C-alpha positions as CSV (number, residue, x, y, z in Angstrom):
1,M,-111.4,20.3,-170.6
2,G,-112.2,19.9,-167.1
3,A,-114.9,21.2,-165.1
4,K,-114.9,24.5,-164.1
5,L,-113.4,24.8,-160.3
6,R,-116.0,26.5,-158.2
7,V,-114.6,29.2,-156.5
8,I,-116.4,31.5,-153.0
9,Q,-114.8,35.6,-152.5
10,W,-115.2,35.8,-149.2
11,A,-114.3,39.4,-148.5
12,T,-114.3,42.2,-151.6
13,G,-112.0,45.4,-150.0
14,N,-108.7,46.4,-152.3
15,V,-107.9,42.9,-153.7
16,G,-111.5,40.9,-152.6
17,T,-112.8,43.3,-155.6
18,H,-110.0,42.5,-157.9
19,A,-109.9,38.2,-157.5
20,L,-114.0,39.1,-158.0
21,A,-113.6,40.3,-161.0
22,A,-110.8,38.1,-162.5
23,V,-112.6,34.7,-161.0
24,H,-116.1,35.7,-162.8
25,E,-114.5,36.0,-166.0
26,H,-112.2,33.4,-166.0
27,P,-112.7,30.3,-168.2
28,D,-111.9,27.8,-165.8
29,L,-113.0,29.1,-162.9
30,E,-117.1,29.6,-161.9
31,L,-118.6,32.3,-158.8
32,V,-120.7,30.1,-156.8
33,G,-120.4,32.2,-153.4
34,A,-119.7,35.7,-151.8
35,R,-118.9,36.2,-148.1
36,V,-119.4,40.4,-146.9
37,Y,-119.5,42.0,-144.4
38,N,-121.6,44.3,-144.4
39,E,-125.4,43.4,-143.9
40,A,-126.3,46.4,-146.6
41,K,-124.7,44.5,-148.8
42,A,-126.6,41.2,-147.7
43,G,-129.2,40.0,-150.3
44,R,-127.4,42.0,-153.3
45,D,-126.1,40.4,-156.4
46,I,-122.2,40.0,-155.2
47,G,-121.5,41.6,-158.8
48,D,-123.3,44.6,-158.8
49,V,-121.5,45.4,-155.0
50,A,-118.4,45.1,-156.7
51,G,-119.3,47.2,-159.7
52,I,-119.0,44.7,-162.4
53,G,-122.4,43.9,-163.2
54,E,-125.2,41.4,-162.4
55,T,-123.2,37.2,-161.7
56,G,-126.1,35.9,-160.4
57,V,-124.5,35.0,-157.4
58,L,-126.0,36.4,-153.9
59,A,-123.7,38.4,-151.0
60,T,-123.9,37.2,-148.0
61,T,-123.0,37.5,-144.5
62,D,-123.7,34.4,-143.0
63,V,-120.8,31.6,-142.4
64,D,-123.2,28.7,-142.4
65,E,-124.5,29.9,-145.5
66,I,-120.6,29.7,-146.7
67,L,-119.7,26.4,-145.4
68,A,-122.8,24.8,-146.3
69,L,-121.6,25.2,-150.3
70,D,-120.5,23.0,-152.6
71,A,-116.8,24.7,-153.2
72,D,-113.4,23.9,-154.2
73,C,-112.2,26.6,-153.0
74,V,-112.5,30.0,-150.9
75,L,-110.1,33.3,-151.5
76,Y,-109.6,34.5,-148.2
77,M,-109.5,38.2,-148.5
78,A,-110.3,39.2,-145.1
79,E,-108.5,42.0,-143.1
80,G,-106.8,39.2,-140.9
81,E,-104.1,40.8,-139.9
82,W,-106.0,43.1,-137.4
83,N,-107.2,39.7,-135.7
84,P,-105.5,36.6,-136.7
85,P,-107.2,34.6,-134.1
86,A,-110.6,35.2,-136.3
87,A,-109.2,34.7,-140.0
88,L,-107.9,31.5,-138.4
89,G,-110.8,30.6,-137.0
90,D,-112.9,30.8,-140.5
91,I,-110.2,29.5,-142.9
92,C,-109.9,26.8,-140.3
93,R,-113.7,25.7,-140.2
94,L,-113.6,26.3,-144.5
95,L,-110.7,24.1,-144.8
96,A,-112.5,21.1,-142.7
97,S,-115.8,21.4,-144.1
98,G,-113.5,20.1,-147.3
99,K,-113.0,23.7,-149.0
100,N,-108.8,24.5,-150.4
101,V,-108.0,27.9,-149.4
102,V,-105.8,30.5,-150.8
103,S,-105.3,33.1,-148.6
104,T,-104.2,37.1,-148.5
105,A,-105.5,37.9,-145.2
106,V,-102.2,37.2,-142.6
107,T,-98.5,37.9,-144.4
108,A,-97.2,35.1,-141.8
109,W,-99.0,32.4,-143.1
110,I,-97.7,32.1,-146.5
111,Y,-94.6,29.9,-144.0
112,P,-97.1,29.0,-141.1
113,Q,-94.0,28.3,-139.5
114,S,-93.7,31.7,-138.4
115,A,-96.4,32.1,-136.7
116,G,-95.7,29.5,-134.3
117,D,-96.4,25.7,-134.1
118,D,-100.0,26.1,-132.7
119,V,-100.5,28.2,-135.9
120,V,-99.7,25.2,-137.9
121,Q,-100.8,22.4,-136.4
122,R,-104.3,23.8,-136.3
123,L,-103.7,24.7,-140.2
124,E,-102.6,20.9,-141.0
125,T,-105.6,19.3,-138.3
126,A,-108.4,20.5,-140.3
127,C,-106.9,20.0,-143.6
128,Q,-106.7,16.2,-142.9
129,E,-110.5,16.5,-141.5
130,G,-111.4,18.0,-144.8
131,Q,-109.0,15.9,-147.4
132,S,-108.0,20.1,-148.5
133,S,-104.9,22.5,-148.9
134,F,-103.9,26.2,-147.7
135,H,-101.8,28.2,-149.9
136,A,-101.4,32.0,-148.1
137,T,-99.8,34.6,-150.7
138,G,-99.5,37.6,-151.8
139,I,-97.5,40.5,-153.7
140,E,-94.6,41.6,-151.3
141,P,-94.2,39.3,-149.5
142,G,-95.6,36.2,-151.4
143,W,-93.8,37.4,-154.7
144,A,-90.8,39.6,-154.7
145,A,-89.5,38.0,-151.2
146,E,-90.1,34.9,-152.2
147,V,-90.4,33.5,-155.6
148,L,-87.9,36.0,-157.3
149,P,-85.1,35.3,-155.4
150,L,-86.4,31.8,-155.0
151,T,-86.4,31.5,-159.2
152,M,-82.7,33.8,-159.3
153,S,-81.0,31.3,-157.0
154,G,-80.4,28.7,-159.9
155,L,-78.3,31.4,-161.2
156,F,-75.7,31.5,-158.5
157,R,-72.7,29.5,-157.1
158,H,-72.5,31.6,-154.3
159,I,-74.8,34.3,-152.3
160,D,-73.2,36.8,-149.3
161,S,-76.2,38.9,-149.5
162,L,-79.6,39.2,-150.9
163,L,-81.3,42.6,-150.5
164,V,-85.3,42.4,-151.5
165,Q,-86.6,46.5,-151.9
166,E,-90.3,47.4,-151.9
167,L,-90.5,50.8,-153.4
168,M,-94.0,52.3,-153.2
169,D,-95.8,56.0,-153.0
170,Y,-98.8,55.3,-150.8
171,S,-100.7,58.6,-151.6
172,T,-103.1,57.1,-153.0
173,Y,-103.1,54.8,-150.0
174,N,-106.5,55.5,-147.9
175,V,-106.2,53.5,-145.0
176,P,-105.9,55.9,-142.3
177,F,-105.4,53.5,-139.6
178,V,-102.7,51.4,-141.3
179,L,-101.0,55.0,-142.1
180,F,-100.8,57.1,-139.2
181,D,-101.5,54.8,-135.9
182,V,-99.3,51.8,-137.2
183,M,-96.6,53.0,-139.8
184,G,-96.6,56.5,-138.2
185,F,-96.9,58.4,-141.5
186,G,-98.0,62.4,-140.1
187,K,-96.2,61.1,-136.3
188,P,-93.3,63.6,-134.8
189,P,-90.3,61.7,-136.1
190,D,-89.4,60.5,-132.3
191,E,-93.2,59.3,-131.3
192,R,-92.9,55.8,-130.6
193,V,-95.7,53.4,-133.2
194,P,-95.9,49.8,-133.5
195,M,-93.8,50.2,-136.6
196,D,-90.5,50.7,-134.0
197,E,-91.0,47.3,-132.9
198,A,-89.0,44.2,-134.3
199,A,-91.5,42.2,-133.3
200,I,-94.2,44.1,-135.3
201,G,-92.1,43.8,-138.3
202,G,-91.3,40.3,-137.3
203,L,-94.9,39.4,-138.0
204,S,-94.7,40.3,-141.7
205,F,-91.2,39.7,-142.5
206,K,-90.5,37.0,-140.9
207,A,-92.0,34.3,-143.2
208,P,-90.4,35.2,-146.1
209,L,-87.1,35.5,-144.8
210,M,-87.4,31.7,-143.0
211,L,-89.1,30.5,-146.8
212,L,-86.1,31.5,-148.4
213,A,-83.8,29.5,-146.0
214,E,-85.8,26.4,-146.2
215,G,-85.8,27.3,-150.0
216,L,-82.0,28.0,-150.1
217,G,-80.9,24.9,-147.1
218,A,-79.8,27.8,-144.7
219,T,-80.3,27.9,-141.1
220,I,-81.1,31.5,-139.6
221,D,-79.2,32.3,-136.6
222,D,-80.6,35.9,-135.5
223,Y,-82.3,38.5,-137.0
224,I,-82.2,42.3,-137.0
225,W,-85.1,45.2,-137.1
226,E,-84.0,48.8,-138.6
227,R,-86.5,51.6,-138.9
228,E,-86.0,55.1,-140.0
229,V,-87.5,57.8,-140.7
230,A,-88.1,61.1,-142.8
231,V,-89.7,64.6,-142.5
232,T,-91.9,66.6,-144.5
233,D,-90.7,70.5,-144.6
234,T,-94.3,72.0,-146.1
235,P,-98.0,70.2,-145.1
236,I,-99.1,67.3,-147.8
237,D,-102.8,66.4,-148.5
238,I,-103.2,62.6,-149.3
239,K,-105.8,60.5,-150.0
240,A,-106.6,59.2,-146.5
241,G,-105.7,63.0,-144.9
242,R,-103.6,66.0,-143.9
243,I,-99.4,65.2,-143.5
244,E,-98.4,68.8,-141.5
245,A,-94.9,70.0,-141.6
246,G,-92.2,68.6,-139.1
247,T,-93.9,65.0,-139.7
248,V,-93.2,61.4,-140.6
249,S,-93.7,61.7,-144.6
250,A,-90.8,58.9,-145.6
251,Q,-89.8,55.9,-143.9
252,R,-87.6,52.5,-144.8
253,F,-88.1,49.3,-142.3
254,S,-86.2,46.5,-143.4
255,Y,-85.9,42.8,-141.5
256,T,-82.5,40.9,-141.3
257,A,-81.7,37.1,-141.7
258,V,-78.3,36.3,-140.0
259,I,-76.4,33.4,-141.5
260,E,-73.4,32.1,-140.4
261,G,-72.1,35.6,-139.1
262,R,-73.4,37.9,-141.8
263,R,-76.5,39.9,-143.0
264,A,-77.0,37.3,-145.2
265,L,-81.2,38.0,-146.3
266,T,-82.9,41.4,-146.2
267,V,-86.1,42.6,-146.2
268,E,-86.7,46.3,-146.9
269,H,-90.0,48.5,-147.8
270,I,-89.2,52.1,-148.6
271,T,-92.3,53.7,-148.5
272,R,-93.1,57.7,-148.9
273,L,-96.4,59.9,-149.3
274,G,-95.2,61.0,-152.3
275,A,-92.3,60.3,-155.1
276,D,-89.9,63.7,-153.8
277,Q,-89.9,62.9,-149.9
278,A,-86.5,60.9,-149.1
279,P,-85.0,62.2,-152.6
280,D,-81.7,60.8,-151.4
281,W,-83.7,57.3,-151.0
282,P,-83.6,54.7,-153.3
283,N,-86.9,55.7,-155.5
284,G,-89.4,53.9,-157.9
285,R,-92.1,52.2,-157.8
286,G,-91.9,48.7,-157.7
287,W,-89.9,45.5,-156.4
288,K,-85.7,45.5,-156.8
289,V,-83.7,42.1,-155.6
290,T,-80.0,43.2,-155.3
291,V,-77.5,40.0,-155.1
292,E,-74.2,40.5,-154.4
293,G,-71.9,37.1,-155.0
294,L,-71.5,34.7,-157.7
295,P,-72.3,36.0,-160.4
296,S,-74.1,39.5,-158.4
297,M,-77.0,40.7,-159.9
298,V,-80.0,43.5,-159.8
299,L,-83.5,42.1,-161.3
300,E,-85.5,45.4,-161.2
301,S,-89.7,44.9,-161.3
302,R,-91.8,47.8,-162.0
303,I,-95.4,48.3,-161.7
304,A,-97.5,51.5,-163.0
305,I,-95.3,51.4,-165.5
306,H,-97.9,54.6,-167.3
307,D,-98.4,56.1,-164.0
308,E,-101.2,54.6,-163.3
309,D,-102.0,54.2,-159.4
310,D,-99.4,51.6,-157.8
311,T,-101.4,51.3,-154.8
312,D,-104.4,49.8,-156.5
313,Q,-102.1,48.1,-159.1
314,G,-100.5,46.3,-156.3
315,C,-103.5,45.3,-155.4
316,L,-104.2,43.8,-158.4
317,G,-101.0,42.1,-158.7
318,T,-102.0,40.6,-154.8
319,A,-105.6,39.1,-156.1
320,M,-104.1,37.5,-159.1
321,H,-101.5,36.2,-157.3
322,A,-104.1,34.2,-155.2
323,V,-106.2,34.1,-158.2
324,H,-104.1,31.8,-160.3
325,A,-103.1,29.6,-157.6
326,I,-106.4,28.3,-156.9
327,A,-105.5,25.8,-159.6
328,P,-102.5,23.9,-158.5
329,V,-104.0,24.4,-155.1
330,C,-107.4,22.0,-155.8
331,A,-104.6,19.6,-157.6
332,A,-101.9,19.5,-154.0
333,A,-102.0,17.0,-151.7
334,P,-104.2,18.1,-148.3
335,G,-102.1,19.7,-146.4
336,I,-99.9,23.3,-145.8
337,R,-98.9,24.0,-149.0
338,T,-96.1,27.1,-149.5
339,F,-94.3,28.2,-152.4
340,L,-91.7,25.4,-151.6
341,D,-94.6,22.9,-152.5
342,L,-96.5,24.3,-155.1
343,P,-95.4,24.7,-158.9
344,T,-94.6,27.7,-160.3
345,I,-97.5,30.1,-160.3
346,V,-98.4,30.9,-163.8
347,G,-100.9,33.1,-165.1
348,R,-102.6,30.6,-167.4
349,G,-105.3,32.4,-169.3
350,V,-103.8,35.8,-169.2
351,L,-103.2,35.8,-173.1
352,S,-107.3,35.3,-173.7
353,K,-108.6,37.7,-175.8
354,G,-111.1,40.1,-173.7
355,L,-110.2,39.4,-170.7
356,G,-109.6,41.7,-168.2
357,R,-110.6,44.7,-170.7
C-alpha cells in the first residue's frame, strides 16, 4: 500500500460535512486542511466543528494558508452556484498551486464546455501550470444523468429516447432561498421565478446532456426547457418555512436535447414538498432512467429505503461520489477530467468493517 493521499476539505455545509467525515475515516486518505467561511469556526478543530470528534486539523478562513499546504487534492464544496466567478477563481488558484481538485460547487462544470470557452480555457491553463487535474461531480447531475445512462448504453442497439428523472421530497431541505426565491415554492402558480427561464435551467442541465451526447457520439441540434407546477389545497409546514394554500407545492422541470429532429435525451426533476402533493405525477425517492429503444429498459435507483431523510442521504451520496473520485483524479493526466476521461468511480474501502458506523 502506498502513501495516503493528502486531502483538504473546502467548506463544511450539508455535503462538505459528510465528505469530511469520510475522508477522516478512510484508510487511504489523510485530512490535512479545512477551509471554512465562518470566523467563529476558525482556529477550532474541524472535527469538533463538524461533530465527528477531534481530527487534529484546525479550520481556517485564510485561503493563502490553504494554498501553502502540501496536499494532493482539494474537495471543493463551496456554494459556487451563487457566485461561479469566485468559485472559478478559487479553483484555478488551487490547481495552479499543484493541487488536484474534485468539485461539487457548480453543476455546469461536470462538463465545463457547457459553461463556455472562457471557463474551459481558465481551468486548462491552471491545470497545466500546476500539472494538476480537475473533476466536477455530484449525484444528479453527476451520477444519475451521466454515469447511469453511459453504463447502460452498452446494452443497446438503438436508443429512440432516454429520460432521466429525479424524484425527491424537499420537505426537509432547509435552504429557503433556493426553495422559495429560485425554485418558486410557496409562490402563486402564475408568478414568474428564475426556474421559469430556460437559461437558468440550462445552467444545471445542459452539462449532462452535452456529456451524454459526446459519450454516445451524437450532435445536439437544439434544447427544450419545460416547467410545470402544482398547488396545495391546504397550508404545509416544512423545515424551510410555511407553504400557504393555493401556492406551489410541487413542480416538474425538464431540459431536453433534440438530436436528428427528435427529443432524444431528457433530464427531468420532479420535486415535492410532501409525498401527497401532485399525486398524479410519478412518485418515489431517487432516480429513474427510462430508455425507449432496442432493447427497451427502465433502471430505477431508490434512496433512503428505510425512510431516512432522503435529502440528507442525497447529500451523503454526492459527498461520497466526490471522495471516491479522489484517487483516480490524482492518478489522471493533468487537465479537465470528466466522467468520459476517468475510469469507473468505485467505492474502494466501503466493505471495510466499522467504516461509516
